[in-house]
PDB file of N, CA, C and O in Angstrom:
ATOM      1  N   MET A   1      14.011  26.501  18.550  1.00  0.00           N
ATOM      2  CA  MET A   1      12.909  26.914  19.389  1.00  0.00           C
ATOM      3  C   MET A   1      13.327  28.113  20.214  1.00  0.00           C
ATOM      4  O   MET A   1      14.487  28.250  20.603  1.00  0.00           O
ATOM      5  N   SER A   2      12.379  28.961  20.469  1.00  0.00           N
ATOM      6  CA  SER A   2      12.696  30.121  21.300  1.00  0.00           C
ATOM      7  C   SER A   2      11.446  30.527  22.078  1.00  0.00           C
ATOM      8  O   SER A   2      10.320  30.170  21.731  1.00  0.00           O
ATOM      9  N   TYR A   3      11.691  31.286  23.141  1.00  0.00           N
ATOM     10  CA  TYR A   3      10.587  31.807  23.928  1.00  0.00           C
ATOM     11  C   TYR A   3      10.502  33.303  23.674  1.00  0.00           C
ATOM     12  O   TYR A   3      11.518  33.997  23.632  1.00  0.00           O
ATOM     13  N   GLU A   4       9.280  33.791  23.507  1.00  0.00           N
ATOM     14  CA  GLU A   4       9.099  35.210  23.210  1.00  0.00           C
ATOM     15  C   GLU A   4       8.870  36.001  24.484  1.00  0.00           C
ATOM     16  O   GLU A   4       7.957  35.710  25.256  1.00  0.00           O
ATOM     17  N   GLY A   5       9.708  37.004  24.696  1.00  0.00           N
ATOM     18  CA  GLY A   5       9.510  38.007  25.735  1.00  0.00           C
ATOM     19  C   GLY A   5       9.100  37.505  27.093  1.00  0.00           C
ATOM     20  O   GLY A   5       8.258  38.123  27.745  1.00  0.00           O
ATOM     21  N   GLY A   6       9.671  36.394  27.545  1.00  0.00           N
ATOM     22  CA  GLY A   6       9.378  35.905  28.881  1.00  0.00           C
ATOM     23  C   GLY A   6       8.013  35.230  29.005  1.00  0.00           C
ATOM     24  O   GLY A   6       7.626  34.832  30.103  1.00  0.00           O
ATOM     25  N   SER A   7       7.284  35.095  27.908  1.00  0.00           N
ATOM     26  CA  SER A   7       5.981  34.431  28.001  1.00  0.00           C
ATOM     27  C   SER A   7       6.177  32.918  27.989  1.00  0.00           C
ATOM     28  O   SER A   7       7.272  32.428  27.715  1.00  0.00           O
ATOM     29  N   ASP A   8       5.138  32.206  28.280  1.00  0.00           N
ATOM     30  CA  ASP A   8       5.183  30.747  28.246  1.00  0.00           C
ATOM     31  C   ASP A   8       4.946  30.208  26.848  1.00  0.00           C
ATOM     32  O   ASP A   8       4.950  28.993  26.649  1.00  0.00           O
ATOM     33  N   LEU A   9       4.740  31.085  25.874  1.00  0.00           N
ATOM     34  CA  LEU A   9       4.463  30.672  24.502  1.00  0.00           C
ATOM     35  C   LEU A   9       5.764  30.338  23.786  1.00  0.00           C
ATOM     36  O   LEU A   9       6.632  31.195  23.624  1.00  0.00           O
ATOM     37  N   MET A  10       5.891  29.095  23.361  1.00  0.00           N
ATOM     38  CA  MET A  10       7.086  28.680  22.653  1.00  0.00           C
ATOM     39  C   MET A  10       6.834  28.816  21.153  1.00  0.00           C
ATOM     40  O   MET A  10       5.783  28.407  20.659  1.00  0.00           O
ATOM     41  N   VAL A  11       7.776  29.379  20.444  1.00  0.00           N
ATOM     42  CA  VAL A  11       7.666  29.562  19.008  1.00  0.00           C
ATOM     43  C   VAL A  11       8.593  28.566  18.328  1.00  0.00           C
ATOM     44  O   VAL A  11       9.791  28.541  18.610  1.00  0.00           O
ATOM     45  N   ILE A  12       8.057  27.756  17.445  1.00  0.00           N
ATOM     46  CA  ILE A  12       8.864  26.813  16.685  1.00  0.00           C
ATOM     47  C   ILE A  12       9.187  27.486  15.367  1.00  0.00           C
ATOM     48  O   ILE A  12       8.304  27.725  14.543  1.00  0.00           O
ATOM     49  N   GLU A  13      10.451  27.786  15.177  1.00  0.00           N
ATOM     50  CA  GLU A  13      10.865  28.547  14.007  1.00  0.00           C
ATOM     51  C   GLU A  13      10.968  27.647  12.778  1.00  0.00           C
ATOM     52  O   GLU A  13      11.404  26.499  12.874  1.00  0.00           O
ATOM     53  N   ASN A  14      10.566  28.173  11.632  1.00  0.00           N
ATOM     54  CA  ASN A  14      10.673  27.502  10.347  1.00  0.00           C
ATOM     55  C   ASN A  14       9.853  26.220  10.237  1.00  0.00           C
ATOM     56  O   ASN A  14      10.115  25.402   9.354  1.00  0.00           O
ATOM     57  N   ASN A  15       8.899  26.031  11.084  1.00  0.00           N
ATOM     58  CA  ASN A  15       8.023  24.867  11.005  1.00  0.00           C
ATOM     59  C   ASN A  15       6.579  25.321  11.099  1.00  0.00           C
ATOM     60  O   ASN A  15       6.245  26.235  11.853  1.00  0.00           O
ATOM     61  N   GLU A  16       5.751  24.684  10.339  1.00  0.00           N
ATOM     62  CA  GLU A  16       4.318  24.962  10.429  1.00  0.00           C
ATOM     63  C   GLU A  16       3.662  23.858  11.233  1.00  0.00           C
ATOM     64  O   GLU A  16       4.045  22.691  11.141  1.00  0.00           O
ATOM     65  N   ILE A  17       2.693  24.229  12.004  1.00  0.00           N
ATOM     66  CA  ILE A  17       1.909  23.236  12.721  1.00  0.00           C
ATOM     67  C   ILE A  17       0.680  22.954  11.877  1.00  0.00           C
ATOM     68  O   ILE A  17      -0.104  23.855  11.577  1.00  0.00           O
ATOM     69  N   ARG A  18       0.522  21.715  11.504  1.00  0.00           N
ATOM     70  CA  ARG A  18      -0.600  21.325  10.654  1.00  0.00           C
ATOM     71  C   ARG A  18      -1.442  20.274  11.359  1.00  0.00           C
ATOM     72  O   ARG A  18      -0.917  19.254  11.806  1.00  0.00           O
ATOM     73  N   PRO A  19      -2.726  20.510  11.461  1.00  0.00           N
ATOM     74  CA  PRO A  19      -3.589  19.501  12.086  1.00  0.00           C
ATOM     75  C   PRO A  19      -3.696  18.275  11.189  1.00  0.00           C
ATOM     76  O   PRO A  19      -3.522  18.363   9.974  1.00  0.00           O
ATOM     77  N   GLN A  20      -3.982  17.137  11.800  1.00  0.00           N
ATOM     78  CA  GLN A  20      -4.112  15.898  11.054  1.00  0.00           C
ATOM     79  C   GLN A  20      -5.358  15.178  11.549  1.00  0.00           C
ATOM     80  O   GLN A  20      -5.614  15.121  12.752  1.00  0.00           O
ATOM     81  N   TRP A  21      -6.125  14.634  10.624  1.00  0.00           N
ATOM     82  CA  TRP A  21      -7.302  13.865  10.955  1.00  0.00           C
ATOM     83  C   TRP A  21      -7.204  12.494  10.306  1.00  0.00           C
ATOM     84  O   TRP A  21      -6.565  12.350   9.263  1.00  0.00           O
ATOM     85  N   PRO A  22      -7.827  11.487  10.904  1.00  0.00           N
ATOM     86  CA  PRO A  22      -7.849  10.174  10.261  1.00  0.00           C
ATOM     87  C   PRO A  22      -8.568  10.252   8.917  1.00  0.00           C
ATOM     88  O   PRO A  22      -9.513  11.026   8.764  1.00  0.00           O
ATOM     89  N   ASP A  23      -8.134   9.470   7.959  1.00  0.00           N
ATOM     90  CA  ASP A  23      -8.741   9.431   6.633  1.00  0.00           C
ATOM     91  C   ASP A  23      -9.886   8.422   6.634  1.00  0.00           C
ATOM     92  O   ASP A  23      -9.655   7.221   6.776  1.00  0.00           O
ATOM     93  N   ILE A  24     -11.104   8.895   6.477  1.00  0.00           N
ATOM     94  CA  ILE A  24     -12.300   8.045   6.512  1.00  0.00           C
ATOM     95  C   ILE A  24     -12.229   6.921   5.486  1.00  0.00           C
ATOM     96  O   ILE A  24     -12.755   5.834   5.727  1.00  0.00           O
ATOM     97  N   ASN A  25     -11.595   7.161   4.362  1.00  0.00           N
ATOM     98  CA  ASN A  25     -11.540   6.168   3.292  1.00  0.00           C
ATOM     99  C   ASN A  25     -10.407   5.157   3.440  1.00  0.00           C
ATOM    100  O   ASN A  25     -10.428   4.115   2.784  1.00  0.00           O
ATOM    101  N   LYS A  26      -9.418   5.442   4.290  1.00  0.00           N
ATOM    102  CA  LYS A  26      -8.275   4.549   4.426  1.00  0.00           C
ATOM    103  C   LYS A  26      -8.194   3.828   5.759  1.00  0.00           C
ATOM    104  O   LYS A  26      -7.578   2.766   5.849  1.00  0.00           O
ATOM    105  N   ILE A  27      -8.806   4.387   6.798  1.00  0.00           N
ATOM    106  CA  ILE A  27      -8.690   3.816   8.133  1.00  0.00           C
ATOM    107  C   ILE A  27      -9.290   2.407   8.178  1.00  0.00           C
ATOM    108  O   ILE A  27     -10.372   2.168   7.643  1.00  0.00           O
ATOM    109  N   MET A  28      -8.592   1.500   8.808  1.00  0.00           N
ATOM    110  CA  MET A  28      -9.011   0.105   8.884  1.00  0.00           C
ATOM    111  C   MET A  28     -10.393  -0.042   9.538  1.00  0.00           C
ATOM    112  O   MET A  28     -11.126  -0.984   9.235  1.00  0.00           O
ATOM    113  N   CYS A  29     -10.742   0.874  10.417  1.00  0.00           N
ATOM    114  CA  CYS A  29     -11.997   0.801  11.171  1.00  0.00           C
ATOM    115  C   CYS A  29     -13.252   0.942  10.295  1.00  0.00           C
ATOM    116  O   CYS A  29     -14.354   0.618  10.740  1.00  0.00           O
ATOM    117  N   LYS A  30     -13.094   1.413   9.079  1.00  0.00           N
ATOM    118  CA  LYS A  30     -14.259   1.766   8.260  1.00  0.00           C
ATOM    119  C   LYS A  30     -15.261   0.624   8.068  1.00  0.00           C
ATOM    120  O   LYS A  30     -16.451   0.876   7.883  1.00  0.00           O
ATOM    121  N   ASP A  31     -14.794  -0.627   8.108  1.00  0.00           N
ATOM    122  CA  ASP A  31     -15.726  -1.745   7.952  1.00  0.00           C
ATOM    123  C   ASP A  31     -15.553  -2.790   9.061  1.00  0.00           C
ATOM    124  O   ASP A  31     -15.841  -3.970   8.866  1.00  0.00           O
ATOM    125  N   CYS A  32     -15.080  -2.336  10.219  1.00  0.00           N
ATOM    126  CA  CYS A  32     -14.892  -3.219  11.371  1.00  0.00           C
ATOM    127  C   CYS A  32     -16.208  -3.349  12.145  1.00  0.00           C
ATOM    128  O   CYS A  32     -16.970  -2.388  12.247  1.00  0.00           O
ATOM    129  N   ILE A  33     -16.466  -4.523  12.681  1.00  0.00           N
ATOM    130  CA  ILE A  33     -17.702  -4.731  13.436  1.00  0.00           C
ATOM    131  C   ILE A  33     -17.723  -3.952  14.752  1.00  0.00           C
ATOM    132  O   ILE A  33     -18.795  -3.739  15.318  1.00  0.00           O
ATOM    133  N   PHE A  34     -16.569  -3.526  15.244  1.00  0.00           N
ATOM    134  CA  PHE A  34     -16.484  -2.817  16.524  1.00  0.00           C
ATOM    135  C   PHE A  34     -16.502  -1.294  16.386  1.00  0.00           C
ATOM    136  O   PHE A  34     -16.416  -0.590  17.392  1.00  0.00           O
ATOM    137  N   ARG A  35     -16.611  -0.776  15.175  1.00  0.00           N
ATOM    138  CA  ARG A  35     -16.489   0.669  14.929  1.00  0.00           C
ATOM    139  C   ARG A  35     -17.620   1.476  15.569  1.00  0.00           C
ATOM    140  O   ARG A  35     -18.692   0.949  15.867  1.00  0.00           O
ATOM    141  N   ASP A  36     -17.360   2.734  15.768  1.00  0.00           N
ATOM    142  CA  ASP A  36     -18.393   3.686  16.173  1.00  0.00           C
ATOM    143  C   ASP A  36     -19.222   3.957  14.921  1.00  0.00           C
ATOM    144  O   ASP A  36     -18.663   4.328  13.889  1.00  0.00           O
ATOM    145  N   ARG A  37     -20.501   3.786  14.987  1.00  0.00           N
ATOM    146  CA  ARG A  37     -21.367   3.870  13.798  1.00  0.00           C
ATOM    147  C   ARG A  37     -22.007   5.249  13.590  1.00  0.00           C
ATOM    148  O   ARG A  37     -22.982   5.379  12.849  1.00  0.00           O
ATOM    149  N   THR A  38     -21.461   6.261  14.240  1.00  0.00           N
ATOM    150  CA  THR A  38     -21.988   7.612  14.074  1.00  0.00           C
ATOM    151  C   THR A  38     -21.875   8.047  12.616  1.00  0.00           C
ATOM    152  O   THR A  38     -20.829   7.888  11.987  1.00  0.00           O
ATOM    153  N   GLU A  39     -22.966   8.598  12.091  1.00  0.00           N
ATOM    154  CA  GLU A  39     -22.994   9.098  10.708  1.00  0.00           C
ATOM    155  C   GLU A  39     -23.614  10.481  10.698  1.00  0.00           C
ATOM    156  O   GLU A  39     -24.436  10.815  11.551  1.00  0.00           O
ATOM    157  N   ILE A  40     -23.211  11.282   9.725  1.00  0.00           N
ATOM    158  CA  ILE A  40     -23.868  12.561   9.507  1.00  0.00           C
ATOM    159  C   ILE A  40     -24.300  12.630   8.049  1.00  0.00           C
ATOM    160  O   ILE A  40     -23.701  11.997   7.179  1.00  0.00           O
ATOM    161  N   LYS A  41     -25.330  13.392   7.800  1.00  0.00           N
ATOM    162  CA  LYS A  41     -25.820  13.553   6.437  1.00  0.00           C
ATOM    163  C   LYS A  41     -25.550  14.996   6.003  1.00  0.00           C
ATOM    164  O   LYS A  41     -25.999  15.945   6.646  1.00  0.00           O
ATOM    165  N   VAL A  42     -24.817  15.140   4.912  1.00  0.00           N
ATOM    166  CA  VAL A  42     -24.511  16.442   4.337  1.00  0.00           C
ATOM    167  C   VAL A  42     -25.107  16.446   2.942  1.00  0.00           C
ATOM    168  O   VAL A  42     -24.667  15.709   2.059  1.00  0.00           O
ATOM    169  N   ASN A  43     -26.116  17.287   2.755  1.00  0.00           N
ATOM    170  CA  ASN A  43     -26.912  17.265   1.523  1.00  0.00           C
ATOM    171  C   ASN A  43     -27.466  15.857   1.353  1.00  0.00           C
ATOM    172  O   ASN A  43     -28.256  15.423   2.192  1.00  0.00           O
ATOM    173  N   ASP A  44     -27.096  15.136   0.327  1.00  0.00           N
ATOM    174  CA  ASP A  44     -27.599  13.773   0.146  1.00  0.00           C
ATOM    175  C   ASP A  44     -26.529  12.719   0.417  1.00  0.00           C
ATOM    176  O   ASP A  44     -26.727  11.542   0.119  1.00  0.00           O
ATOM    177  N   LYS A  45     -25.416  13.131   0.972  1.00  0.00           N
ATOM    178  CA  LYS A  45     -24.305  12.213   1.202  1.00  0.00           C
ATOM    179  C   LYS A  45     -24.212  11.820   2.674  1.00  0.00           C
ATOM    180  O   LYS A  45     -24.258  12.679   3.556  1.00  0.00           O
ATOM    181  N   ILE A  46     -24.081  10.508   2.938  1.00  0.00           N
ATOM    182  CA  ILE A  46     -23.899   9.997   4.290  1.00  0.00           C
ATOM    183  C   ILE A  46     -22.400   9.865   4.544  1.00  0.00           C
ATOM    184  O   ILE A  46     -21.688   9.227   3.769  1.00  0.00           O
ATOM    185  N   ILE A  47     -21.925  10.470   5.634  1.00  0.00           N
ATOM    186  CA  ILE A  47     -20.517  10.409   5.990  1.00  0.00           C
ATOM    187  C   ILE A  47     -20.391   9.617   7.287  1.00  0.00           C
ATOM    188  O   ILE A  47     -20.971   9.977   8.311  1.00  0.00           O
ATOM    189  N   LYS A  48     -19.621   8.529   7.224  1.00  0.00           N
ATOM    190  CA  LYS A  48     -19.415   7.672   8.394  1.00  0.00           C
ATOM    191  C   LYS A  48     -18.297   8.258   9.242  1.00  0.00           C
ATOM    192  O   LYS A  48     -17.163   7.782   9.201  1.00  0.00           O
ATOM    193  N   CYS A  49     -18.615   9.283  10.004  1.00  0.00           N
ATOM    194  CA  CYS A  49     -17.591  10.002  10.779  1.00  0.00           C
ATOM    195  C   CYS A  49     -17.186   9.267  12.041  1.00  0.00           C
ATOM    196  O   CYS A  49     -16.129   9.562  12.598  1.00  0.00           O
ATOM    197  N   GLY A  50     -17.978   8.329  12.510  1.00  0.00           N
ATOM    198  CA  GLY A  50     -17.655   7.605  13.741  1.00  0.00           C
ATOM    199  C   GLY A  50     -16.360   6.824  13.672  1.00  0.00           C
ATOM    200  O   GLY A  50     -15.704   6.628  14.695  1.00  0.00           O
ATOM    201  N   VAL A  51     -15.975   6.370  12.483  1.00  0.00           N
ATOM    202  CA  VAL A  51     -14.747   5.577  12.356  1.00  0.00           C
ATOM    203  C   VAL A  51     -13.500   6.383  12.669  1.00  0.00           C
ATOM    204  O   VAL A  51     -12.452   5.806  12.961  1.00  0.00           O
ATOM    205  N   THR A  52     -13.590   7.699  12.615  1.00  0.00           N
ATOM    206  CA  THR A  52     -12.423   8.542  12.891  1.00  0.00           C
ATOM    207  C   THR A  52     -12.293   8.900  14.365  1.00  0.00           C
ATOM    208  O   THR A  52     -11.326   9.549  14.763  1.00  0.00           O
ATOM    209  N   LYS A  53     -13.250   8.487  15.170  1.00  0.00           N
ATOM    210  CA  LYS A  53     -13.155   8.749  16.611  1.00  0.00           C
ATOM    211  C   LYS A  53     -12.113   7.826  17.236  1.00  0.00           C
ATOM    212  O   LYS A  53     -11.817   6.761  16.695  1.00  0.00           O
ATOM    213  N   ASP A  54     -11.565   8.234  18.366  1.00  0.00           N
ATOM    214  CA  ASP A  54     -10.522   7.425  18.990  1.00  0.00           C
ATOM    215  C   ASP A  54     -11.068   6.306  19.869  1.00  0.00           C
ATOM    216  O   ASP A  54     -10.289   5.565  20.468  1.00  0.00           O
ATOM    217  N   LEU A  55     -12.382   6.168  19.959  1.00  0.00           N
ATOM    218  CA  LEU A  55     -12.991   5.121  20.770  1.00  0.00           C
ATOM    219  C   LEU A  55     -13.891   4.231  19.920  1.00  0.00           C
ATOM    220  O   LEU A  55     -14.430   4.667  18.902  1.00  0.00           O
ATOM    221  N   CYS A  56     -14.048   2.982  20.347  1.00  0.00           N
ATOM    222  CA  CYS A  56     -14.947   2.038  19.675  1.00  0.00           C
ATOM    223  C   CYS A  56     -15.378   1.012  20.723  1.00  0.00           C
ATOM    224  O   CYS A  56     -15.175   1.241  21.915  1.00  0.00           O
ATOM    225  N   LYS A  57     -15.959  -0.094  20.316  1.00  0.00           N
ATOM    226  CA  LYS A  57     -16.415  -1.108  21.267  1.00  0.00           C
ATOM    227  C   LYS A  57     -15.260  -1.885  21.899  1.00  0.00           C
ATOM    228  O   LYS A  57     -15.454  -2.553  22.915  1.00  0.00           O
ATOM    229  N   VAL A  58     -14.073  -1.808  21.320  1.00  0.00           N
ATOM    230  CA  VAL A  58     -12.893  -2.459  21.892  1.00  0.00           C
ATOM    231  C   VAL A  58     -12.078  -1.463  22.708  1.00  0.00           C
ATOM    232  O   VAL A  58     -11.716  -1.731  23.853  1.00  0.00           O
ATOM    233  N   TYR A  59     -11.794  -0.314  22.105  1.00  0.00           N
ATOM    234  CA  TYR A  59     -11.036   0.746  22.793  1.00  0.00           C
ATOM    235  C   TYR A  59     -12.034   1.687  23.456  1.00  0.00           C
ATOM    236  O   TYR A  59     -12.588   2.583  22.819  1.00  0.00           O
ATOM    237  N   LEU A  60     -12.251   1.463  24.751  1.00  0.00           N
ATOM    238  CA  LEU A  60     -13.304   2.159  25.483  1.00  0.00           C
ATOM    239  C   LEU A  60     -12.876   3.504  26.054  1.00  0.00           C
ATOM    240  O   LEU A  60     -13.723   4.320  26.418  1.00  0.00           O
ATOM    241  N   GLY A  61     -11.583   3.740  26.135  1.00  0.00           N
ATOM    242  CA  GLY A  61     -11.091   4.971  26.743  1.00  0.00           C
ATOM    243  C   GLY A  61     -10.863   4.794  28.231  1.00  0.00           C
ATOM    244  O   GLY A  61     -11.087   3.710  28.770  1.00  0.00           O
ATOM    245  N   PRO A  62     -10.418   5.855  28.903  1.00  0.00           N
ATOM    246  CA  PRO A  62     -10.117   5.773  30.338  1.00  0.00           C
ATOM    247  C   PRO A  62     -11.333   5.320  31.137  1.00  0.00           C
ATOM    248  O   PRO A  62     -12.456   5.696  30.800  1.00  0.00           O
ATOM    249  N   PRO A  63     -11.145   4.539  32.166  1.00  0.00           N
ATOM    250  CA  PRO A  63      -9.895   4.073  32.761  1.00  0.00           C
ATOM    251  C   PRO A  63      -9.362   2.779  32.143  1.00  0.00           C
ATOM    252  O   PRO A  63      -8.358   2.246  32.615  1.00  0.00           O
ATOM    253  N   HIS A  64     -10.010   2.269  31.106  1.00  0.00           N
ATOM    254  CA  HIS A  64      -9.619   0.989  30.509  1.00  0.00           C
ATOM    255  C   HIS A  64      -8.364   1.101  29.646  1.00  0.00           C
ATOM    256  O   HIS A  64      -7.465   0.266  29.738  1.00  0.00           O
ATOM    257  N   ASP A  65      -8.310   2.127  28.816  1.00  0.00           N
ATOM    258  CA  ASP A  65      -7.188   2.344  27.906  1.00  0.00           C
ATOM    259  C   ASP A  65      -7.236   3.796  27.443  1.00  0.00           C
ATOM    260  O   ASP A  65      -8.069   4.569  27.915  1.00  0.00           O
ATOM    261  N   ASN A  66      -6.360   4.167  26.537  1.00  0.00           N
ATOM    262  CA  ASN A  66      -6.323   5.546  26.041  1.00  0.00           C
ATOM    263  C   ASN A  66      -6.956   5.683  24.664  1.00  0.00           C
ATOM    264  O   ASN A  66      -6.704   6.667  23.967  1.00  0.00           O
ATOM    265  N   GLY A  67      -7.757   4.734  24.267  1.00  0.00           N
ATOM    266  CA  GLY A  67      -8.386   4.777  22.952  1.00  0.00           C
ATOM    267  C   GLY A  67      -7.530   4.069  21.911  1.00  0.00           C
ATOM    268  O   GLY A  67      -6.545   3.407  22.238  1.00  0.00           O
ATOM    269  N   LYS A  68      -7.920   4.219  20.668  1.00  0.00           N
ATOM    270  CA  LYS A  68      -7.211   3.555  19.573  1.00  0.00           C
ATOM    271  C   LYS A  68      -5.758   4.018  19.510  1.00  0.00           C
ATOM    272  O   LYS A  68      -5.456   5.172  19.813  1.00  0.00           O
ATOM    273  N   PRO A  69      -4.862   3.118  19.117  1.00  0.00           N
ATOM    274  CA  PRO A  69      -3.458   3.514  18.949  1.00  0.00           C
ATOM    275  C   PRO A  69      -3.310   4.586  17.867  1.00  0.00           C
ATOM    276  O   PRO A  69      -4.038   4.591  16.874  1.00  0.00           O
ATOM    277  N   HIS A  70      -2.368   5.479  18.079  1.00  0.00           N
ATOM    278  CA  HIS A  70      -2.100   6.564  17.133  1.00  0.00           C
ATOM    279  C   HIS A  70      -1.891   6.034  15.718  1.00  0.00           C
ATOM    280  O   HIS A  70      -2.435   6.591  14.764  1.00  0.00           O
ATOM    281  N   ASP A  71      -1.112   4.969  15.574  1.00  0.00           N
ATOM    282  CA  ASP A  71      -0.799   4.452  14.244  1.00  0.00           C
ATOM    283  C   ASP A  71      -2.028   3.902  13.529  1.00  0.00           C
ATOM    284  O   ASP A  71      -2.110   3.979  12.303  1.00  0.00           O
ATOM    285  N   VAL A  72      -2.972   3.357  14.261  1.00  0.00           N
ATOM    286  CA  VAL A  72      -4.218   2.879  13.640  1.00  0.00           C
ATOM    287  C   VAL A  72      -5.019   4.068  13.126  1.00  0.00           C
ATOM    288  O   VAL A  72      -5.545   4.032  12.014  1.00  0.00           O
ATOM    289  N   LEU A  73      -5.112   5.114  13.930  1.00  0.00           N
ATOM    290  CA  LEU A  73      -5.891   6.297  13.544  1.00  0.00           C
ATOM    291  C   LEU A  73      -5.266   7.100  12.411  1.00  0.00           C
ATOM    292  O   LEU A  73      -5.949   7.461  11.453  1.00  0.00           O
ATOM    293  N   PHE A  74      -3.974   7.378  12.517  1.00  0.00           N
ATOM    294  CA  PHE A  74      -3.359   8.352  11.617  1.00  0.00           C
ATOM    295  C   PHE A  74      -2.443   7.770  10.546  1.00  0.00           C
ATOM    296  O   PHE A  74      -2.170   8.430   9.543  1.00  0.00           O
ATOM    297  N   LEU A  75      -1.965   6.546  10.744  1.00  0.00           N
ATOM    298  CA  LEU A  75      -1.032   5.959   9.778  1.00  0.00           C
ATOM    299  C   LEU A  75      -1.620   4.735   9.080  1.00  0.00           C
ATOM    300  O   LEU A  75      -0.922   4.023   8.358  1.00  0.00           O
ATOM    301  N   ASN A  76      -2.915   4.500   9.305  1.00  0.00           N
ATOM    302  CA  ASN A  76      -3.634   3.388   8.681  1.00  0.00           C
ATOM    303  C   ASN A  76      -2.982   2.041   8.963  1.00  0.00           C
ATOM    304  O   ASN A  76      -2.943   1.158   8.106  1.00  0.00           O
ATOM    305  N   ASP A  77      -2.474   1.907  10.177  1.00  0.00           N
ATOM    306  CA  ASP A  77      -1.816   0.678  10.588  1.00  0.00           C
ATOM    307  C   ASP A  77      -2.858  -0.397  10.908  1.00  0.00           C
ATOM    308  O   ASP A  77      -4.044  -0.098  11.053  1.00  0.00           O
ATOM    309  N   TYR A  78      -2.411  -1.632  11.017  1.00  0.00           N
ATOM    310  CA  TYR A  78      -3.264  -2.767  11.332  1.00  0.00           C
ATOM    311  C   TYR A  78      -3.709  -2.713  12.795  1.00  0.00           C
ATOM    312  O   TYR A  78      -2.920  -2.384  13.680  1.00  0.00           O
ATOM    313  N   CYS A  79      -4.964  -3.036  13.033  1.00  0.00           N
ATOM    314  CA  CYS A  79      -5.500  -3.118  14.392  1.00  0.00           C
ATOM    315  C   CYS A  79      -5.645  -4.592  14.760  1.00  0.00           C
ATOM    316  O   CYS A  79      -6.261  -5.365  14.025  1.00  0.00           O
ATOM    317  N   GLU A  80      -5.081  -4.971  15.888  1.00  0.00           N
ATOM    318  CA  GLU A  80      -5.111  -6.374  16.293  1.00  0.00           C
ATOM    319  C   GLU A  80      -6.519  -6.907  16.576  1.00  0.00           C
ATOM    320  O   GLU A  80      -6.719  -8.122  16.591  1.00  0.00           O
ATOM    321  N   PHE A  81      -7.492  -6.030  16.798  1.00  0.00           N
ATOM    322  CA  PHE A  81      -8.852  -6.458  17.100  1.00  0.00           C
ATOM    323  C   PHE A  81      -9.796  -6.391  15.891  1.00  0.00           C
ATOM    324  O   PHE A  81     -10.979  -6.712  16.009  1.00  0.00           O
ATOM    325  N   TYR A  82      -9.283  -5.983  14.757  1.00  0.00           N
ATOM    326  CA  TYR A  82     -10.100  -5.803  13.560  1.00  0.00           C
ATOM    327  C   TYR A  82     -10.835  -7.075  13.158  1.00  0.00           C
ATOM    328  O   TYR A  82     -10.240  -8.147  13.050  1.00  0.00           O
ATOM    329  N   GLU A  83     -12.126  -6.937  12.942  1.00  0.00           N
ATOM    330  CA  GLU A  83     -12.933  -8.018  12.379  1.00  0.00           C
ATOM    331  C   GLU A  83     -13.843  -7.373  11.325  1.00  0.00           C
ATOM    332  O   GLU A  83     -14.628  -6.472  11.622  1.00  0.00           O
ATOM    333  N   GLU A  84     -13.716  -7.852  10.111  1.00  0.00           N
ATOM    334  CA  GLU A  84     -14.493  -7.271   9.012  1.00  0.00           C
ATOM    335  C   GLU A  84     -15.975  -7.606   9.156  1.00  0.00           C
ATOM    336  O   GLU A  84     -16.359  -8.739   9.448  1.00  0.00           O
ATOM    337  N   GLU A  85     -16.788  -6.579   8.942  1.00  0.00           N
ATOM    338  CA  GLU A  85     -18.226  -6.767   8.961  1.00  0.00           C
ATOM    339  C   GLU A  85     -18.645  -7.492   7.691  1.00  0.00           C
ATOM    340  O   GLU A  85     -18.235  -7.121   6.591  1.00  0.00           O
ATOM    341  N   LYS A  86     -19.432  -8.486   7.842  1.00  0.00           N
ATOM    342  CA  LYS A  86     -19.879  -9.278   6.673  1.00  0.00           C
ATOM    343  C   LYS A  86     -21.224  -8.813   6.176  1.00  0.00           C
ATOM    344  O   LYS A  86     -21.749  -9.362   5.207  1.00  0.00           O
TER     345      LYS A  86
END
């Protein structure tokens, strides 16, 4: 790591910064009864985008908590509150 010319901008050498989003098809929340049910329609396809949000009916966000755990969102880990929608 290095700093360029006295600026506050830190440059990470030899590494790329890549954004990461939850996978709609793999995230445990996709069929949970507590999920955010926000959907968007693109052409004729319905996309359940709410499941990728960090909040739901269990994880309410501040001041209660910080939202869904990182591992549930990004690593498809098990959520202790998961209940499958029937």
